[in-house]
C-alpha positions in Angstrom: 15.4 -8.2 108.5 18.6 -8.6 106.3 20.7 -11.7 106.8 24.0 -11.0 105.0 25.9 -13.9 106.5 26.7 -16.7 104.0 25.1 -20.2 104.3 26.9 -22.6 106.7 28.2 -25.0 104.0 30.1 -27.0 106.7 26.8 -27.6 108.5 25.1 -28.5 105.2 27.8 -31.1 104.4 27.9 -32.5 107.9 24.4 -34.0 107.5 23.5 -37.5 106.2 20.3 -36.8 104.3 19.9 -40.1 102.4 21.6 -43.2 103.6 21.3 -46.2 101.2 24.8 -47.9 101.1 25.8 -48.9 97.6 22.4 -48.4 96.2 23.9 -47.2 92.8 25.4 -50.7 92.4 22.0 -52.3 92.6 20.2 -50.5 89.8 20.9 -49.1 86.4 19.4 -45.7 87.1 20.7 -42.2 86.7 22.5 -41.2 89.8 26.1 -42.4 89.3 26.4 -44.2 86.0 23.5 -43.5 83.7 23.7 -47.1 82.4 20.0 -47.6 82.1 19.4 -50.0 79.2 17.0 -47.6 77.5 19.7 -44.8 77.3 21.3 -44.8 73.9 22.0 -41.1 73.5 23.8 -39.7 70.5 25.1 -36.5 72.1 24.5 -36.6 75.9 27.4 -38.4 77.6 27.1 -41.7 79.5 29.3 -43.8 81.7 28.9 -41.2 84.4 26.5 -38.4 85.3 26.1 -34.7 85.4 25.9 -33.2 88.9 25.6 -29.5 89.9 26.9 -27.4 92.7 25.3 -24.2 94.0 27.9 -21.5 93.2 28.7 -20.7 96.9 28.8 -24.4 97.7 31.3 -25.0 94.9 33.5 -22.2 96.1 33.5 -23.5 99.7 34.5 -27.0 98.5 37.1 -25.6 96.1 38.9 -23.9 99.0 39.3 -27.4 100.6 40.5 -29.0 97.3 37.3 -31.0 97.2 35.9 -29.7 94.0 36.9 -30.3 90.4 38.7 -27.4 88.7 36.7 -25.3 86.2 37.8 -26.2 82.7 34.9 -25.0 80.7 34.1 -28.6 79.5 33.6 -31.3 82.1 33.3 -28.6 84.8 31.7 -25.3 83.9 30.0 -22.4 85.5 26.5 -21.4 84.3 25.0 -18.0 85.1 21.3 -17.2 84.5 20.6 -13.5 84.5 16.9 -13.2 85.5 17.0 -9.5 86.2 17.8 -9.8 89.9 20.7 -8.1 91.8 22.9 -11.0 90.8 22.4 -14.0 88.5 21.6 -17.5 89.5 24.9 -19.3 89.3 25.7 -23.0 89.3 28.7 -25.2 88.5 27.9 -28.3 86.4 30.3 -31.2 86.5 30.3 -34.5 84.5 31.4 -37.1 87.1 32.7 -40.3 85.7 33.7 -41.9 89.1 30.5 -44.1 89.1 30.2 -44.2 92.8 33.9 -44.2 93.6 34.0 -40.6 94.7 34.8 -41.2 98.4 38.0 -39.2 99.2 38.2 -37.9 95.7 35.4 -35.4 95.3 33.2 -33.4 97.7 29.7 -34.4 96.8 27.4 -31.5 96.3 24.0 -31.3 98.1 22.6 -32.6 94.8 24.3 -35.9 95.4 23.9 -35.9 99.2 20.1 -35.8 99.0 19.5 -37.7 95.7 17.0 -38.8 94.4 15.1 -36.1 96.2 15.3 -32.3 96.2 13.5 -30.6 99.1 10.6 -28.2 98.4 10.7 -25.6 101.1 8.3 -22.7 101.8 9.7 -19.2 102.1 10.6 -19.7 105.7 12.3 -23.0 105.1 9.7 -25.5 106.2 9.6 -28.7 104.2 6.5 -29.0 102.0 7.5 -31.9 99.7 10.3 -33.3 97.6 10.7 -33.2 93.8 12.8 -35.5 91.6 16.6 -34.8 91.8 17.3 -35.2 88.1 15.8 -34.4 84.8 15.9 -38.0 83.8 13.9 -39.1 86.9 11.4 -36.3 86.4 11.0 -37.2 82.7 10.5 -40.9 83.4 7.8 -40.0 86.0 6.0 -37.8 83.5 6.2 -40.3 80.7 5.6 -43.6 82.5 4.5 -42.7 86.1 7.6 -44.5 87.4 11.0 -43.1 88.4 14.3 -44.6 87.2 15.4 -44.6 90.8 13.8 -47.3 93.0 14.2 -45.1 96.1 11.6 -42.7 94.8 9.0 -45.5 94.7 10.2 -47.3 97.8 11.7 -44.8 100.2 10.2 -41.4 99.5 7.7 -41.6 102.4 10.4 -42.8 104.7 12.6 -39.8 104.1 9.8 -37.3 104.1 8.8 -38.7 107.6 12.5 -38.7 108.7 13.1 -35.1 107.8 9.8 -33.9 109.3 10.4 -35.7 112.6 14.0 -34.5 112.9 14.0 -30.7 112.2 17.8 -30.5 112.6 18.5 -32.5 109.5 17.2 -29.8 107.2 18.0 -26.9 109.4 21.3 -26.0 107.5 19.2 -25.5 104.4 17.0 -22.8 105.9 19.3 -20.0 104.9 17.4 -17.6 102.5 20.0 -18.0 99.7 19.7 -21.8 99.8 15.9 -21.5 100.0 16.1 -19.4 96.8 18.4 -21.9 95.0 16.0 -24.7 95.9 13.0 -22.7 94.9 14.6 -22.0 91.5 15.2 -25.7 91.0 11.5 -26.4 91.7 10.4 -23.5 89.4 12.6 -24.9 86.6 11.2 -28.5 87.2 7.6 -27.3 87.1 8.2 -25.3 83.9 10.0 -28.2 82.3 7.1 -30.6 83.2 4.5 -28.2 81.7 6.3 -28.0 78.4 7.2 -31.7 78.3 3.5 -32.7 78.7 2.7 -30.5 75.7 5.0 -32.6 73.5 2.4 -34.8 71.7 4.9 -36.8 69.8 6.0 -38.6 73.0 2.7 -40.5 73.1 3.2 -44.0 71.8 7.0 -43.9 72.3 8.7 -46.2 74.8 12.1 -47.4 75.8 15.1 -46.4 73.7 12.8 -44.9 71.0 11.4 -42.5 73.5 14.8 -41.4 75.0 16.3 -40.9 71.5 13.4 -38.7 70.5 13.5 -36.9 73.9 17.3 -36.2 73.5 16.7 -34.2 70.4 13.9 -32.2 71.9 15.9 -31.5 75.1 19.0 -30.4 73.4 16.9 -28.2 71.1 15.6 -26.5 74.2 12.0 -27.3 73.4 11.2 -27.7 77.1 12.5 -24.4 78.3 10.7 -21.0 78.5 13.4 -18.5 79.4 11.1 -15.5 79.8 8.7 -17.4 82.0 11.5 -18.6 84.2 12.9 -15.1 84.5 9.5 -13.8 85.7 9.0 -16.6 88.2 12.6 -16.2 89.6 12.0 -12.5 90.0 8.7 -13.2 91.8 10.4 -15.6 94.2 13.3 -13.2 94.8 10.8 -10.5 95.7 9.0 -12.7 98.1 12.2 -13.6 99.9 13.4 -10.0 99.9 10.2 -9.0 101.8 11.1 -11.5 104.5 14.9 -11.3 104.7 15.8 -7.9 103.1 17.5 -7.2 99.8 20.9 -8.3 100.9 20.0 -11.9 102.0 
């Protein structure tokens, strides 16, 4: 049955998904500052972090003056045309507030639930979580350890919390949000597969690894566009079967 109503972004943003006060001040990981001692990128920016908004989420926050203005540089829209009725659209923003965003910026779901991203089935039930950033995912693949201590120390806690309290993730069970989250997981899985084929990473560690990784990443060596299009189309078809073409 079709569900043309938009996601309830007010409900999404009313929830506290991860509560770890000031945790970004206690580590040098990715989430707010990207000041990890191993990061010495040539082209990727530091002293801040890249965050993303789902397109509809960005529009909802922008109406309340809680989103940065699109300027094509620090804040830019990205559309990925995978052959569906409409492209997958995100807004990427480079945030240099380093944790001082309270009252200045409406945090996207990406921030509210970091370092986790929910993995939902087609009906919105929680299956697992996946790393909330490309840096954390890369570190896990390369070393077996996340850059964020919460992944190691609190993952089981939050999985249990969300499974015991159905209402916490209830606002995410709109089919369009399910599709966005599924697209994120598909992208992560595709990236991981190609990253693990990169033989030159073996034997590299610390700054040497991340400098070599940056060149591969910016050269799009870890992205298979055609495979992503096919997988996004497949997921869209599965959701259309459940919710109708206008979900």
